[in-house]
C-alpha positions in Angstrom: 22.0 6.6 6.2 22.8 6.3 9.9 26.4 5.7 11.0 27.3 2.1 11.9 27.5 3.1 15.6 23.9 4.2 15.5 22.6 0.8 14.3 20.2 -1.0 16.7 19.9 -4.8 16.7 16.7 -6.0 18.4 16.4 -9.7 19.3 13.1 -11.5 19.6 12.3 -15.1 20.6 9.8 -15.1 17.7 9.2 -12.4 15.1 5.9 -12.1 13.1 6.9 -9.9 10.2 3.6 -10.0 8.3 5.8 -10.4 5.3 6.4 -14.2 5.4 6.6 -17.0 7.9 7.3 -16.2 11.6 11.1 -16.3 12.4 12.5 -17.9 15.6 15.4 -16.2 17.4 15.2 -13.3 15.1 17.2 -10.1 14.8 15.8 -6.9 13.4 18.5 -4.3 12.5 17.4 -0.7 12.6 19.1 2.1 10.7 17.7 5.5 11.7 13.9 5.3 11.3 13.9 2.3 9.0 14.4 -1.4 9.1 17.7 -2.3 7.5 17.5 -6.1 7.7 15.7 -9.1 9.3 17.5 -12.3 10.0 19.8 -13.6 12.8 23.0 -11.6 12.3 24.0 -8.8 14.7 26.2 -6.2 13.0 29.4 -5.1 14.8 29.0 -1.9 16.8 25.2 -2.2 16.9 23.4 -1.4 20.1 21.6 -4.6 21.1 18.1 -4.5 22.6 17.4 -8.0 24.0 13.7 -8.8 23.8 14.2 -12.6 23.7 11.4 -13.0 26.3 8.9 -11.6 23.8 7.3 -12.0 20.4 7.9 -9.1 18.0 5.4 -7.8 15.4 4.9 -4.7 13.3 3.6 -1.5 14.9 -0.2 -1.7 14.8 -2.5 0.7 12.8 -5.9 2.0 14.0 -7.7 3.5 11.0 -10.5 5.1 13.0 -9.9 7.3 16.0 -10.9 10.8 17.1 -7.6 11.9 18.7 -8.8 15.4 19.8 -11.8 14.0 21.9 -10.5 14.1 25.5 -12.3 13.8 28.8 -10.7 13.5 32.3 -13.9 12.5 34.2 -13.8 15.7 36.4 -17.0 16.1 38.4 -19.4 18.4 36.8 -18.1 17.8 33.3 -19.4 15.6 30.5 -17.5 13.9 27.6 -19.1 16.0 24.9 -18.4 19.4 26.3 -17.1 22.0 23.9 -13.6 23.3 24.3 -11.4 25.7 22.3 -9.3 23.9 19.7 -6.1 24.8 21.4 -7.2 23.3 24.7 -8.3 20.1 22.9 -4.9 19.9 21.2 -3.0 20.2 24.5 -5.2 17.7 26.3 -5.0 15.2 23.4 -1.5 14.4 24.5 -3.0 11.9 26.9 -5.0 10.2 24.1 -1.9 10.0 21.9 0.2 8.5 24.7 -2.3 5.9 25.6 -2.6 5.0 21.9 1.1 4.3 21.7 0.9 2.2 24.9 -1.7 -0.1 23.2 0.9 -0.8 20.5 -0.7 1.4 17.9 2.1 3.4 16.1 -0.1 4.8 13.3 -3.7 6.0 13.3 -6.2 7.7 11.1 -8.2 10.5 12.8 -11.6 11.0 11.2 -13.1 14.3 12.3 -12.0 17.2 14.5 -13.3 20.7 14.6 -11.3 23.9 14.1 -8.1 22.2 12.7 -7.3 20.4 16.0 -6.2 17.2 14.3 -4.0 19.1 11.9 -2.2 20.6 14.9 -1.9 17.3 16.7 -0.4 15.7 13.5 2.2 18.4 13.1 3.2 18.4 16.8 3.7 14.6 16.6 5.7 15.0 13.3 8.1 17.5 14.9 8.4 15.4 18.1 6.8 18.1 20.2 4.1 15.6 21.3 4.5 11.8 21.7 2.0 9.9 19.7 1.3 7.7 16.6 1.9 9.1 13.2 -1.4 10.5 12.1 -3.4 10.6 8.9 -6.1 13.1 9.5 -9.4 14.3 7.8 -9.9 17.6 9.6 -13.6 18.3 9.9 -15.9 15.6 8.5 -18.5 16.8 6.0 -22.1 16.9 7.4 -25.5 17.6 5.8 -29.1 17.1 6.8 -31.0 14.4 5.0 -32.3 15.6 1.6 -35.8 17.2 1.7 -37.9 19.5 -0.4 -36.2 22.4 1.3 -32.7 20.8 1.1 -32.3 19.3 -2.4 -29.2 17.4 -3.3 -26.2 19.7 -4.1 -23.2 17.8 -5.6 -21.3 21.0 -6.2 -21.5 22.0 -2.6 -20.2 18.6 -1.6 -17.3 18.9 -4.0 -16.5 22.4 -2.6 -16.6 21.2 0.9 -14.2 18.3 0.1 -11.9 20.8 -1.6 -12.0 23.1 1.4 -10.8 20.3 3.7 -8.1 19.2 1.3 -6.9 22.8 1.0 -6.7 23.0 4.8 -4.3 20.1 4.9 -6.5 17.0 5.1 -4.9 13.6 4.2 -8.4 12.1 3.9 -11.9 13.4 3.3 -14.5 12.1 5.7 -18.3 12.3 4.9 -20.9 11.6 7.5 -23.1 9.6 5.1 -25.8 8.8 7.6 -27.0 9.7 11.1 -25.5 7.7 14.0 -23.1 8.5 16.8 -22.8 7.5 20.4 -26.2 6.2 21.5 -27.8 7.3 18.2 -27.8 4.2 16.0 -30.5 5.3 13.5 -28.5 5.2 10.3 -30.6 7.5 8.2 -28.8 8.3 4.9 -27.8 12.0 4.6 -25.6 12.5 1.5 -27.0 11.3 -1.8 -25.1 9.0 -4.1 -24.5 12.0 -6.5 -23.1 14.1 -3.6 -20.9 11.3 -2.4 -19.5 10.8 -5.9 -18.8 14.5 -6.4 -16.7 14.5 -3.2 -15.0 11.2 -4.0 -14.1 12.2 -7.6 -12.5 15.5 -6.6 -10.6 13.9 -3.8 -9.3 11.1 -6.0 -8.3 13.6 -8.7 -6.1 15.3 -6.1 -4.6 12.1 -4.8 -6.6 11.9 -1.6 -8.8 9.1 -0.2 -12.3 9.2 1.2 -13.9 7.5 4.2 -17.7 7.5 4.5 -19.5 7.0 7.8 -22.8 5.1 7.4 -24.5 3.2 10.2 -27.2 2.1 7.8 -27.1 -0.1 4.7 -28.4 2.4 2.1 -25.7 5.0 2.8 -23.1 2.3 2.7 -24.4 0.9 -0.6 -24.2 4.4 -2.2 -20.8 5.0 -0.6 -19.4 1.9 -2.3 -21.0 2.8 -5.7 -19.5 6.3 -5.3 -16.0 4.9 -5.0 -15.3 5.5 -1.3 -12.0 3.9 -0.1 -13.5 2.8 3.2 -17.0 2.5 4.7 -17.2 2.9 8.5 -19.6 1.2 10.9 -22.2 -0.1 8.5 -24.6 -2.9 9.5 -27.1 -5.0 7.5 -25.1 -4.8 4.2 -26.8 -6.9 1.5 -25.0 -9.5 -0.6 -24.8 -7.1 -3.6 -23.1 -4.4 -1.6 -20.6 -6.9 -0.2 -19.9 -8.3 -3.7 -19.3 -4.8 -5.0 -17.0 -4.1 -2.1 -14.9 -7.1 -3.0 -14.9 -6.1 -6.7 -13.8 -2.5 -5.9 -11.6 -3.5 -2.9 -13.5 -1.1 -0.7 -12.4 -1.5 2.9 -14.9 -2.2 5.7 -14.1 -0.7 9.0 -16.8 -2.2 11.3 -15.9 -0.5 14.6 -17.8 -3.1 16.6 -16.1 -2.4 20.0 -17.1 1.3 20.2 -20.7 0.1 20.8 -19.4 -2.0 23.8 -17.6 1.1 25.1 -20.7 3.4 25.0 -22.9 0.7 26.6 -20.4 0.0 29.4 -19.9 3.7 30.1 -23.6 4.6 29.8 -23.8 6.5 33.1 -20.9 8.7 32.2 -22.6 9.6 28.9 -26.0 9.9 30.6 -27.5 7.2 28.4 -30.8 5.6 29.3 -31.5 1.9 29.7 -33.2 2.1 26.3 -30.1 3.6 24.8 -28.0 0.7 26.2 -30.5 -1.8 24.8 -30.3 -0.2 21.3 -26.5 -0.1 21.5 -26.3 -3.8 22.3 -28.8 -4.7 19.6 -26.7 -2.6 17.1 -23.6 -4.4 18.2 -25.1 -7.8 17.4 -26.1 -6.6 13.9 -22.6 -5.1 13.5 -21.0 -8.4 14.5 -23.2 -10.4 12.1 -22.5 -8.0 9.3 -18.8 -8.5 10.0 -19.2 -12.3 9.8 -20.9 -12.0 6.5 -18.2 -9.6 5.2 -15.5 -12.0 6.2 -17.2 -14.9 4.4 -17.7 -12.7 1.3 -14.0 -11.9 1.2 -14.3 -8.1 1.9 -11.1 -6.3 2.9 -11.3 -5.4 6.5 -9.2 -2.9 8.5 -9.2 -2.4 12.3 -10.7 0.9 13.5 -11.5 1.3 17.2 -13.5 4.6 16.9 -11.6 5.5 20.1 -13.0 8.6 21.9 -12.5 10.1 25.3 -11.5 7.4 27.9 -11.4 4.6 25.3 -7.9 5.4 24.2 -5.6 2.6 25.3 -8.4 0.1 24.5 -7.8 0.5 20.7 -7.0 -3.1 20.1 -10.0 -4.6 21.8 -11.6 -4.5 18.4 -9.4 -7.4 17.4 -11.2 -9.8 19.8 -14.5 -9.2 17.8 -12.7 -10.2 14.6 -11.7 -13.5 16.1 -15.2 -14.0 17.4 -16.5 -13.3 13.9 -14.5 -16.2 12.5 -11.0 -14.8 11.5 -7.9 -16.6 12.4 -5.4 -14.8 14.7 -3.2 -14.2 11.7 -6.0 -12.8 9.6 -7.0 -10.6 12.5 -3.4 -9.2 12.8 -3.5 -8.4 9.1 -6.5 -6.0 9.7 -4.2 -3.9 12.0 -1.1 -4.3 9.9 -1.0 -5.1 6.2 -4.6 -4.4 5.4 -4.6 -1.1 7.3 -1.4 -0.1 5.6 -2.9 -0.8 2.2 -5.9 1.3 3.1 -3.6 4.2 4.0 -1.6 3.8 0.8 1.4 2.8 2.8 1.8 -0.9 1.8 5.3 -2.1 2.3 6.2 0.9 4.5 3.9 0.3 7.4 2.4 -2.8 8.9 5.3 -5.1 8.0 8.8 -5.7 9.3 10.9 -5.7 6.2 13.9 -4.0 4.7 13.0 -0.3 4.0 9.9 -0.3 6.1 9.5 2.2 8.9 11.0 0.9 12.1 7.7 0.4 14.0 7.8 -2.6 16.2 5.9 -4.0 19.2 6.9 -6.6 21.7 4.2 -8.7 23.4 4.2 -11.4 26.0 2.9 -14.6 24.5 2.1 -15.6 20.9 -0.6 -13.7 19.2 -0.8 -16.3 16.5 -2.1 -18.7 19.2 -4.1 -16.2 21.2 -4.9 -12.6 20.0 -5.1 -11.5 23.7 -1.3 -11.2 23.6 -1.7 -8.1 21.4 -4.8 -6.8 23.2 -3.5 -6.9 26.8 0.2 -7.8 26.9 2.1 -5.2 25.1 5.4 -4.6 26.8 7.5 -2.5 24.5 6.9 -0.2 21.5 9.2 1.4 18.9 8.1 4.0 16.5 10.3 5.2 13.7 13.4 3.7 15.4 12.8 5.3 18.8 11.6 3.4 21.8 8.4 5.1 23.0 7.1 2.5 25.5 9.1 0.2 27.7 7.1 -1.7 30.3 9.3 -4.8 30.6 9.6 -4.4 34.3 5.8 -4.0 34.8 3.6 -7.1 35.3 
């Protein structure tokens, strides 16, 4: 435990703990990297941080990013250019910093080549790089769609999952369909049997599995195979949604990344037809989200942040409100729901005794208007350390 003199007492006009009703004139006492207490008392000898102009809430969680994808817009370069892993790791400092500035103190990074995300995770853990605590998947598993020359191979899928776990992955990620950037085709790649082989071996070793599927068939098989989360999927049928509720499979819709690609089409050299397809996919994505909400599916916020999208991580929350969630339900997708998906319930995504001291101060009340979280973050603490302080910036 920290010495008494090291205690911090943080005062908020209103505190949203995600662990009970909001508290007026609240004090959060921090002991090292953990929350010691929540109430109104300020211990003797505590260092007081006065944030009574702001609303406090837990550090946010983004469960779908690609932290090693960096682009600085230099003339003559493109976002997708290949770089050595060491270069990507160094440049990713900017992505990590901008993620913190958006109020995101924890993220799940789902695919990076050559061990880049493993290195970023470790540099953050040893405080050599500022950034959110990371849960990483290493290299996502790819395969071409099955064909007469490429029959299903569950053993190969299992071995590939084991390889990533052995390399240090917290999660296993399968690309269960085509689809990325302007490609919104969603053709299923891994078969149900291959998905299940990878899921089963990961679960036996205490790891979780995320399956990317733009299309409904890959998502349906991902749910049946026992995936812990399904990323991106559109046009999910009622049976799939019901099975997701039954199994508590999380849906990570990543609606906003379609907006990002369409708005930055010229930088990605996308055509007018590409933009049209992206916007059509976004509408289907949003409608699937509406149906998932009505069905009671567990939903977690994932931005799918890449390149210059870092810092816009929480724009995904606006789509959740547009789809019918209340602001409080929307906040849960980036706090308690996301923490549950990561297996960190009670430790992340809440402000409660024993939880990690991850806190965000925003201007305004996100329970009245979610834009307070999206665009008015003023101060961020991660693990008891202040990592963003913009109180003098307006």
